[in-house]
C-alpha positions, 0 to 999 in steps of 0.5 A: 315799573318796579319803582312805580309799584313801590312808590306810586305817584311819588316815583316820578320825583325820584328817578328818570329813565335813561337808555342806550343801545348800539341799534339806533332803531331800537333807541327810536322804538324805545323813545316812542315807548313801543315794544313787541310781544316778545319784550314781555315774555318774563313780565307778569300779565298784571304789570303789562296791563297796568303799564302798557296799552296794545297798539296792534296785534304785535306791539304795545305802547308804554303808558304815559305814567312811565313814559314821562319819566324817561330822560330827554 
């Protein structure tokens, strides 16, 4: 999100996102771009609104603009 904020649309050509975790369930949630409320306790509301959409009472989905940058 920080790179997208700094470089706008060109950030898609500058980097990809790779994540690792010993918890396979966490990897599955991350691949789907789903994050719980607690994931945002240190994130500014403006960034949450810009990069995530509410799925249900407790979960948010990463918007496509960032999700498409993850490695496959």
